[in-house]
Every structure is written in C-alpha cells, then in structure tokens.
C-alpha positions in Angstrom: 0.0 0.0 0.0 1.5 3.3 -1.0 0.9 6.5 1.0 0.4 9.7 -0.9 2.8 12.4 0.5 1.2 15.6 2.0 2.4 18.6 -0.1 2.3 21.9 1.8 2.8 25.5 0.9 3.6 28.4 3.2 3.1 32.1 2.7 6.5 32.5 1.0 5.7 29.9 -1.6 2.2 31.4 -2.2 3.9 34.8 -2.8 6.2 33.2 -5.4 3.3 31.2 -7.0 1.3 34.5 -7.3 4.1 36.1 -9.2 6.1 37.6 -6.5 3.4 39.7 -4.8 4.3 41.6 -1.6 4.0 40.2 1.8 1.1 42.6 2.5 -0.7 41.5 -0.7 -0.2 37.8 0.1 -1.6 38.4 3.6 -4.7 40.1 2.0 -5.2 37.2 -0.3 -4.8 34.5 2.2 -7.1 36.3 4.6 -10.0 36.3 2.2 -13.0 34.3 3.3 -12.9 32.3 0.0 -9.2 31.4 0.3 -8.6 27.8 1.6 -8.3 27.3 5.3 -4.8 26.6 6.4 -4.1 23.0 7.4 -2.0 24.2 10.4 -0.8 27.4 12.1 2.8 26.7 13.1 5.3 29.0 14.9 6.8 29.9 11.4 3.3 30.7 10.0 0.3 29.1 8.4 0.6 26.3 5.9 -1.9 25.2 3.3 -2.3 22.1 1.1 -0.8 22.8 -2.3 -3.8 21.2 -4.0 -6.2 23.6 -2.2 -4.2 26.7 -3.1 -3.8 25.6 -6.7 -7.5 24.9 -7.1 -8.3 28.3 -5.6 -5.9 30.0 -8.0 -7.4 28.3 -11.0 -10.8 29.5 -10.0 -9.8 33.1 -9.2 -6.9 34.0 -11.4 -7.5 35.1 -15.0 -3.9 35.0 -15.9 -0.8 33.8 -14.0 0.9 37.1 -14.5 -1.8 39.3 -13.1 -1.5 40.7 -9.6 -5.2 41.6 -9.0 -7.3 38.7 -7.8 
C-alpha cells in the first residue's frame, strides 16, 4: 500500500506562486473568506495544502501574470 505524501505551501511559496506579490498582498489574499483554510498554524506561520491553493488559484486568477485577484 502506497501512501500519498502531503504537499504543503507556506506564505512565501504562495507569494512566489502568485508572481512575487508583496507580503502585504499575500496576507490580504490568504485572509480572504474564500481562500482555503490553512491545514496548520505553526510557529513559522500558516501552511496550506498545495492542492487547495492551486484549485483556488485556477478559479480566481484570470492570468498567472496578473496581480489583481
């Protein structure tokens, strides 16, 4: 039986994935009520499942290079 690894993404990775947005903009985005709920809130910050973030981005981003969501 194979176990599927859990893939996580923190705020820094989200900033990169969103095209290098500022920390403030990443916080605004991740604080939205429609953004996925973090899987954990660690001492180093919140972490999300990559699949949840990618799904959200596909639904809310018109173009990967745009900064306005």
